[in-house]
C-alpha positions as a Markdown table, in Angstrom:
| # | Residue | x | y | z |
|---|---|---|---|---|
| 1 | Gly | -6.0 | 5.8 | -14.4 |
| 2 | Ser | -5.7 | 3.2 | -11.7 |
| 3 | Ile | -4.0 | 1.0 | -9.1 |
| 4 | Ala | -3.4 | -2.6 | -10.5 |
| 5 | Pro | -0.7 | -4.5 | -9.6 |
| 6 | Asp | -0.3 | -7.9 | -10.0 |
| 7 | Ser | -1.7 | -9.2 | -6.9 |
| 8 | Leu | -5.1 | -7.8 | -8.6 |
| 9 | Thr | -5.0 | -10.4 | -11.3 |
| 10 | Ser | -3.1 | -13.3 | -8.8 |
| 11 | Glu | -5.2 | -12.8 | -5.6 |
| 12 | Gly | -8.1 | -10.7 | -6.8 |
| 13 | Phe | -6.9 | -7.5 | -4.6 |
| 14 | Val | -4.6 | -5.0 | -4.0 |
| 15 | His | -2.5 | -5.3 | -0.6 |
| 16 | Cys | -2.8 | -2.1 | 1.4 |
| 17 | Ser | -1.6 | -1.6 | 4.8 |
| 18 | Trp | -2.9 | 0.9 | 8.0 |
| 19 | Gly | 0.0 | 3.2 | 8.6 |
| 20 | Arg | 0.8 | 1.2 | 11.6 |
| 21 | Gln | 1.4 | -1.7 | 9.7 |
| 22 | Val | 3.7 | 0.0 | 7.1 |
| 23 | Ala | 7.1 | -1.1 | 9.2 |
| 24 | Gly | 6.3 | -5.1 | 9.1 |
| 25 | Thr | 4.9 | -4.9 | 5.7 |
| 26 | Val | 8.2 | -3.5 | 4.5 |
| 27 | Asp | 10.3 | -5.5 | 6.7 |
| 28 | Arg | 8.3 | -8.6 | 5.6 |
| 29 | His | 7.8 | -8.2 | 1.5 |
| 30 | Phe | 10.4 | -6.0 | 0.7 |
| 31 | Gly | 13.3 | -6.3 | 2.6 |
| 32 | Gly | 16.6 | -4.9 | 1.0 |
| 33 | Val | 15.0 | -2.6 | -1.1 |
| 34 | Pro | 16.2 | 0.6 | -0.2 |
| 35 | Asp | 13.6 | 3.3 | -2.3 |
| 36 | Leu | 10.2 | 2.6 | -1.7 |
| 37 | Leu | 6.9 | 4.8 | -2.9 |
| 38 | Val | 4.2 | 4.9 | -0.3 |
| 39 | Leu | 0.4 | 6.1 | -1.5 |
| 40 | Glu | -1.8 | 7.5 | 0.6 |
| 41 | Leu | -5.1 | 6.3 | -0.2 |
| 42 | Asp | -8.9 | 8.3 | 0.4 |
| 43 | Pro | -10.7 | 5.0 | 1.6 |
| 44 | Gly | -13.8 | 7.0 | 0.3 |
| 45 | Ala | -12.9 | 7.9 | -3.2 |
| 46 | Leu | -12.5 | 3.9 | -4.1 |
| 47 | Gly | -15.3 | 3.8 | -6.6 |
| 48 | Gly | -16.7 | 0.5 | -6.7 |
| 49 | Ala | -13.6 | -1.3 | -5.7 |
| 50 | Glu | -14.7 | -2.5 | -2.3 |
| 51 | Leu | -12.3 | -2.5 | 1.0 |
| 52 | Val | -12.5 | -5.3 | 3.3 |
| 53 | Glu | -9.8 | -5.8 | 6.5 |
| 54 | Glu | -9.4 | -9.1 | 6.6 |
| 55 | Asp | -6.7 | -11.9 | 7.5 |
| 56 | Thr | -5.7 | -13.7 | 4.2 |
| 57 | Ala | -2.8 | -15.4 | 5.5 |
| 58 | Gly | -4.6 | -17.1 | 8.6 |
| 59 | Thr | -1.9 | -15.1 | 10.8 |
| 60 | Gly | -4.2 | -13.5 | 12.9 |
| 61 | Ala | -2.9 | -10.1 | 11.7 |
| 62 | Val | -6.2 | -8.0 | 9.9 |
| 63 | Phe | -4.9 | -5.8 | 6.7 |
| 64 | Pro | -6.8 | -4.0 | 4.3 |
| 65 | His | -7.6 | -5.3 | 0.9 |
| 66 | Val | -9.2 | -3.4 | -2.0 |
| 67 | Tyr | -11.1 | -5.5 | -4.0 |
| 68 | Gly | -10.3 | -3.9 | -7.7 |
| 69 | Pro | -8.8 | -1.5 | -9.2 |
| 70 | Val | -7.6 | 1.4 | -6.9 |
| 71 | Pro | -8.8 | 4.6 | -9.1 |
| 72 | Arg | -6.0 | 7.3 | -9.5 |
| 73 | Ala | -8.4 | 9.8 | -7.3 |
| 74 | Ala | -8.5 | 7.7 | -4.6 |
| 75 | Val | -4.3 | 8.7 | -4.1 |
| 76 | Arg | -4.0 | 11.5 | -1.5 |
| 77 | Glu | -0.1 | 11.7 | -1.5 |
| 78 | Val | 2.7 | 9.8 | -3.0 |
| 79 | Leu | 5.4 | 9.7 | -0.7 |
| 80 | Arg | 9.1 | 8.4 | -0.9 |
| 81 | Leu | 10.4 | 6.1 | 1.8 |
| 82 | Arg | 14.0 | 5.3 | 2.6 |
| 83 | Trp | 13.8 | 2.2 | 4.9 |
| 84 | Pro | 17.7 | 1.0 | 5.7 |
| 85 | Gly | 18.4 | 2.9 | 8.7 |
| 86 | Ala | 15.1 | 4.3 | 9.9 |
| 87 | Thr | 14.1 | 3.4 | 13.6 |
| 88 | Ala | 10.8 | 1.6 | 13.7 |
| 89 | Gly | 9.3 | 5.4 | 14.8 |
| 90 | Asp | 10.9 | 6.6 | 11.6 |
| 91 | Arg | 9.2 | 4.1 | 9.5 |
| 92 | Ala | 5.3 | 4.6 | 10.8 |
| 93 | Ser | 5.7 | 8.5 | 11.3 |
| 94 | Pro | 5.3 | 9.5 | 7.4 |
| 95 | Val | 1.8 | 7.8 | 7.2 |
| 96 | Gly | 0.2 | 7.7 | 10.6 |
| 97 | Arg | -2.8 | 5.9 | 10.8 |
| 98 | Arg | -3.7 | 6.7 | 6.9 |
| 99 | Leu | -4.8 | 3.8 | 4.2 |
| 100 | Val | -1.7 | 3.0 | 2.3 |
| 101 | Ala | -0.4 | 0.8 | -0.3 |
| 102 | Val | 3.2 | 0.4 | -0.6 |
| 103 | Gly | 5.2 | -0.5 | -3.9 |
| 104 | Arg | 8.7 | -0.3 | -5.8 |
| 105 | Arg | 7.6 | 1.6 | -8.5 |
| 106 | Cys | 5.3 | 3.6 | -10.2 |
| 107 | Cys | 4.9 | 5.2 | -13.4 |
| 108 | Arg | 5.2 | 9.0 | -13.6 |
| 109 | Arg | 1.7 | 9.5 | -14.3 |
| 110 | Cys | 0.8 | 7.9 | -11.3 |
| 111 | Cys | -0.4 | 5.1 | -11.3 |
| 112 | Arg | -1.0 | 2.5 | -13.9 |
| 113 | Arg | 1.6 | 0.2 | -12.5 |
| 114 | Phe | 2.5 | -0.3 | -9.2 |
| 115 | Ser | 3.9 | -3.5 | -7.6 |
């Protein structure tokens, strides 16, 4: 199996963040969502999917994008992230400097769908 969110079809890549970017990603794209999943990814296990750091929004902020489905084998860990009430330090602590994808849902077999 692999991770293939809607963005892979609509934009051509899977949106990811480095751990230090998670707080901003969640605030910007998942406001009000109380229980999120964070998939820690192994950049060396992406297979044929290319990892590119780029500013696709033209804001000057560079984010990692994975061009292709992310193989299940690249998922090192699945973490639940409960956001409301957490401090900025708490928000980043579960993932540190690791490559992650943040989303609302994942199948129990991890991870045919993640969006």
